[in-house]
C-alpha positions in Angstrom: 222.4 109.2 113.4 219.3 107.7 115.0 217.1 110.0 116.9 214.4 109.3 119.5 211.2 111.4 120.1 211.8 112.5 123.7 208.2 113.6 124.1 206.8 110.1 123.7 205.7 108.1 126.8 208.4 106.5 128.8 208.8 103.6 131.2 208.2 104.0 134.9 211.9 104.9 135.2 211.1 108.4 134.0 213.6 110.6 132.3 217.2 111.5 133.2 217.0 114.7 135.2 220.5 115.1 136.7 224.0 113.6 136.4 226.8 114.0 139.0 230.2 112.6 139.6 232.1 111.6 142.8 235.7 110.6 143.4 237.1 108.5 146.3 240.8 108.6 147.2 242.6 105.3 148.1 246.2 104.2 148.3 245.8 102.1 145.1 244.2 104.9 142.9 241.5 107.4 142.9 238.1 105.8 142.1 235.6 107.9 140.2 231.8 107.3 139.7 228.8 108.7 137.9 225.4 108.9 139.5 222.4 109.4 137.2 219.1 110.6 138.6 215.6 110.4 137.0 212.5 112.5 137.5 210.8 109.5 139.0 213.3 109.4 141.9 215.5 106.5 140.7 219.3 106.7 140.7 221.9 104.6 138.9 225.6 104.4 139.5 228.6 103.5 137.2 232.4 103.5 137.5 234.4 106.1 135.5 237.8 105.5 137.1 240.8 106.5 135.1 244.1 105.7 136.9 245.6 109.1 136.2 242.9 111.3 134.5 240.1 111.2 137.0 239.3 114.9 136.7 239.1 114.7 133.0 236.7 111.8 133.0 234.5 113.5 135.5 234.5 116.8 133.6 233.7 115.0 130.3 230.9 113.0 132.0 229.2 116.1 133.2 229.6 117.9 129.8 228.3 114.9 127.8 225.4 114.6 130.2 224.2 118.1 129.3 224.6 117.4 125.6 223.1 113.9 125.4 221.6 112.5 128.6 219.2 115.0 130.2 215.6 114.2 129.2 216.5 110.7 127.9 214.6 107.5 128.8 217.2 105.3 130.6 215.8 102.3 128.7 217.0 103.6 125.4 220.5 102.3 126.0 221.4 101.6 122.4 220.4 105.1 121.2 222.1 106.8 124.2 225.3 104.8 123.5 225.2 105.9 119.9 224.5 109.5 120.9 227.4 109.6 123.3 229.8 107.9 120.9 228.8 109.2 117.5 227.1 112.4 118.5 230.1 113.5 120.6 232.6 112.5 117.9 234.5 110.4 120.5 236.2 108.0 118.0 237.4 105.9 120.8 240.2 106.6 123.3 240.5 106.0 127.1 238.7 109.1 128.6 235.7 109.0 126.3 235.5 105.2 126.5 235.4 105.3 130.2 232.7 107.9 130.3 230.4 105.9 127.9 231.1 102.8 129.9 230.2 104.3 133.3 227.0 106.0 132.0 225.9 102.7 130.4 226.4 100.9 133.7 224.3 103.5 135.5 221.5 103.1 133.0 221.4 99.3 133.5 221.3 100.0 137.2 218.2 102.3 136.8 216.5 99.8 134.4 217.0 97.0 136.9 215.5 99.1 139.7 212.6 100.2 137.6 211.8 96.5 136.8 212.7 95.1 140.2 215.3 92.7 138.8 219.1 92.3 139.1 221.0 93.8 136.2 222.2 90.4 134.9 218.5 89.6 134.1 218.7 92.3 131.5 221.9 90.9 129.8 221.0 87.3 129.1 220.2 85.9 132.6 222.6 83.4 134.1 224.7 80.6 132.7 226.3 80.0 136.1 225.5 80.2 139.8 228.7 82.1 140.7 231.6 84.0 139.1 235.2 82.7 139.4 237.7 85.4 140.0 241.5 85.7 140.3 243.6 87.8 142.5 245.8 90.7 141.4 247.8 93.2 143.4 248.7 90.5 146.0 252.4 90.7 145.3 253.0 94.3 146.5 256.5 94.3 148.1 260.0 93.4 147.3 260.7 91.9 143.8 262.4 88.7 145.0 261.4 85.1 144.4 261.0 84.3 148.1 258.8 87.3 148.7 256.5 86.4 145.8 256.3 82.8 147.0 255.2 83.8 150.5 252.6 86.2 149.3 251.3 83.7 146.7 250.8 81.1 149.4 249.0 83.6 151.6 246.7 84.5 148.7 245.8 81.0 147.9 244.9 80.3 151.5 242.2 83.0 151.1 240.4 80.7 148.6 241.7 82.0 145.3 242.4 79.3 142.6 244.1 81.7 140.2 246.7 84.5 140.6 248.1 87.1 138.2 251.4 89.0 138.6 254.0 91.0 136.8 257.5 89.6 137.6 259.3 91.9 135.2 260.0 95.0 137.3 260.7 98.1 135.3 261.5 96.2 132.1 260.7 98.0 128.9 261.5 96.7 125.4 264.3 94.4 126.4 265.5 92.7 129.6 269.1 92.3 130.6 270.2 88.7 131.1 270.2 89.2 134.9 266.7 90.7 134.8 265.3 88.0 132.6 266.7 85.3 134.9 265.3 87.1 137.9 261.9 87.4 136.3 261.8 83.7 135.3 263.0 82.7 138.8 260.0 84.7 140.3 257.6 82.8 138.2 259.2 79.5 139.1 259.1 80.4 142.8 255.4 81.2 142.6 254.6 77.9 140.8 256.6 75.9 143.3 254.8 77.7 146.2 251.3 77.1 145.0 251.6 73.8 143.3 250.3 72.6 139.9 246.5 73.1 140.5 246.5 76.9 140.8 246.3 78.8 137.6 249.0 81.4 137.1 248.7 84.4 134.7 251.8 86.4 133.9 251.3 90.1 133.0 253.5 91.7 130.4 251.9 95.2 130.5 252.3 95.5 126.7 256.0 96.6 126.9 258.3 94.1 125.2 260.0 94.1 121.9 259.3 91.0 119.7 262.6 89.3 120.3 262.2 89.6 124.1 258.6 88.5 124.1 259.5 85.5 121.9 262.3 84.6 124.4 259.9 84.9 127.3 257.3 82.6 125.9 260.0 79.9 125.6 261.5 80.6 129.1 258.0 80.6 130.8 256.8 77.4 129.0 257.8 75.0 131.9 255.5 76.7 134.4 252.2 75.8 132.7 250.7 79.3 132.6 247.0 79.9 132.2 248.0 82.8 129.9 250.7 85.4 129.1 249.1 88.8 129.0 250.0 91.6 126.7 253.6 90.5 125.9 253.8 93.1 123.0 252.7 96.7 122.7 249.3 97.1 120.9 251.0 99.4 118.4 252.4 96.1 117.1 249.2 94.1 117.1 250.0 92.6 113.7 252.8 90.6 115.4 250.7 89.0 118.1 249.6 86.1 115.9 253.2 85.4 115.1 254.1 85.3 118.8 251.0 83.1 119.5 252.3 80.6 116.9 255.5 80.2 119.0 253.9 80.1 122.4 252.8 77.0 124.3 250.6 79.0 126.7 247.5 81.1 125.6 248.1 84.8 124.9 245.6 87.3 126.4 244.9 91.0 125.9 242.5 93.7 124.8 242.1 95.8 127.9 243.4 98.9 126.1 240.6 98.9 123.5 237.4 100.8 124.1 234.8 99.6 121.7 234.2 97.1 118.8 235.9 99.4 116.3 239.2 99.5 118.2 238.9 95.7 118.7 238.5 95.2 115.0 242.2 94.5 114.2 242.5 92.2 117.2 239.8 89.9 115.8 240.9 90.4 112.2 244.4 89.1 113.0 243.4 86.5 115.6 245.8 88.3 117.9 244.9 86.5 121.2 243.3 83.4 122.6 241.7 85.2 125.5 240.0 88.6 125.2 240.0 91.1 128.1 237.5 93.9 127.8 237.0 96.1 130.8 233.4 96.9 131.8 234.5 100.4 132.8 236.5 101.1 129.6 235.1 99.1 126.7 231.6 100.5 126.6 229.7 99.0 129.5 227.1 96.3 129.3 225.9 97.3 125.9 229.2 97.0 124.1 230.9 94.2 126.0 228.1 91.8 125.2 228.8 92.5 121.5 232.6 92.0 122.1 231.9 88.7 123.8 229.8 87.5 120.8 232.6 88.5 118.4 235.1 86.7 120.6 232.9 83.6 120.5 232.8 83.8 116.7 236.6 83.6 116.7 236.8 80.7 119.2 238.1 83.0 121.9 237.1 83.1 125.6 236.5 86.3 127.7 238.3 87.2 130.9 237.4 90.8 131.7 240.0 93.2 132.9 239.2 94.9 136.2 241.8 97.0 137.9 239.2 99.3 139.3 237.0 99.3 142.5 234.6 96.8 143.9 231.8 98.5 141.9 233.4 97.4 138.7 233.8 93.9 140.2 230.0 93.9 140.8 229.2 95.3 137.4 231.5 92.7 135.7 229.9 89.9 137.7 226.5 90.9 136.4 227.8 91.2 132.9 229.4 87.8 132.7 226.7 85.9 134.5 225.0 85.2 131.2 228.1 85.1 129.0 228.6 81.6 127.6 232.3 82.0 126.7 233.3 83.6 130.0 236.6 82.3 131.6 237.5 84.2 134.8 237.3 87.8 136.2 240.1 89.9 137.6 239.8 91.5 141.0 241.9 93.8 143.2 239.3 93.9 145.9 241.6 92.2 148.5 244.1 95.1 148.2 241.7 97.8 149.3 241.0 99.7 152.5 237.9 98.8 154.5 236.4 102.3 153.9 236.1 101.6 150.2 233.4 99.0 151.0 231.7 101.6 153.3 231.7 104.0 150.4 230.2 101.5 147.9 227.4 100.0 150.0 226.1 96.7 148.6 228.9 95.6 146.3 229.1 91.9 145.7 231.8 90.4 148.0 234.6 88.1 146.9 234.4 84.8 148.9 236.4 81.7 148.4 237.7 82.9 145.0 234.2 83.6 143.7 231.5 86.3 143.5 227.9 85.3 143.8 225.0 86.5 141.7 223.3 89.7 142.8 219.8 89.5 144.2 218.9 93.2 144.6 217.4 95.2 141.8 219.9 96.8 139.4 223.4 96.6 140.6 222.3 96.8 144.2 224.9 99.4 145.1 224.5 102.9 146.7 227.3 105.5 147.1 227.8 106.8 150.7 228.5 110.5 150.1 229.9 111.0 153.6 232.6 108.5 153.1 233.6 110.2 149.9 233.9 113.5 151.8 236.2 111.9 154.3 238.5 110.5 151.7 239.0 113.0 148.9 241.1 112.2 145.8 244.9 112.4 146.2 245.9 112.6 142.5 248.7 110.1 143.2 250.8 108.5 140.5 253.1 105.5 140.3 255.3 105.0 137.4 255.3 101.4 136.1 258.6 102.0 134.3 260.5 103.1 137.4 262.4 100.6 139.5 260.4 99.5 142.5 257.0 100.2 141.0 255.7 96.9 142.2 255.8 98.3 145.8 253.2 100.8 144.5 254.7 103.7 146.4 252.6 106.6 145.2 254.2 110.0 144.7 
């Protein structure tokens, strides 16, 4: 493994002197963060949210900091990434992937502050003036075509030009004839409600058997979808290309992979048309840039997954600003309580279906500790395979 002489002169960022974690409780999920300090008084933040294993990601972050971060120059992002991944024998996986991602985000935040430039200036500059986003989470409520239609129209009125939703309820493996018809009717109702100019993305949550997925791509064809996301489990990635050959809409996926090594079979089999790395799961700025380049090599576009907090939205906006093959960014920001934005001071707002380019150094975000203290983690859980999960009643 590469090693760096940590006694050599460093940039004006100084060296990493302390690492801490914080978690904020919300109705959607508990959001977790890492805050990295340097001996020159700079701090950087990153998101380490896991929907169900927040305590584990925080504990691993603090442990890995002691092994690999303290004393490091924040500008040595490639060496630190390698040290975290190879030196800690992570070999991928969700908890480790999230930790590496959040730490990487925090280092870019520090570098931007040290240089006095926004983070996107460190990752290729800008290919665009603003970042187009789509809404998710808007369909919380009863799983009926009429309800989805009403909520879709309300969301479009807020300026969104694209919506994503899961119409399939607790379906797993196969759908009964009645459930299949109901799911297709929901998609049809949403299309009728928003008209032909709004992009619709249907979420499969990686849970259907091949025969059911194949039936669905045919049933959903009339609704002119922007993509069908994760119709099959990733344990059957070798069948994605077969399904793509039968589909009239693009197939999207990749959120469950955490680095280029896990992505290797996706690219090798041309499994999807649209790649969906998550900036808080797939290795942060350092790794997602490489994944975007690999996607471009395979004539694929990139639509980052982002079911996390507005900090990840901000991070993702910085990351895709200079990404030539970027398509659109996911956001749940419209679903969240006002105090989340109080806790994450300076996040880039969603306005008229877009996020603007950041102007402040680094990510431009500071964590308000007092808000975190007022809203501790709840440890809630909602089971996607239980009837009524779309209401998101946490237990």
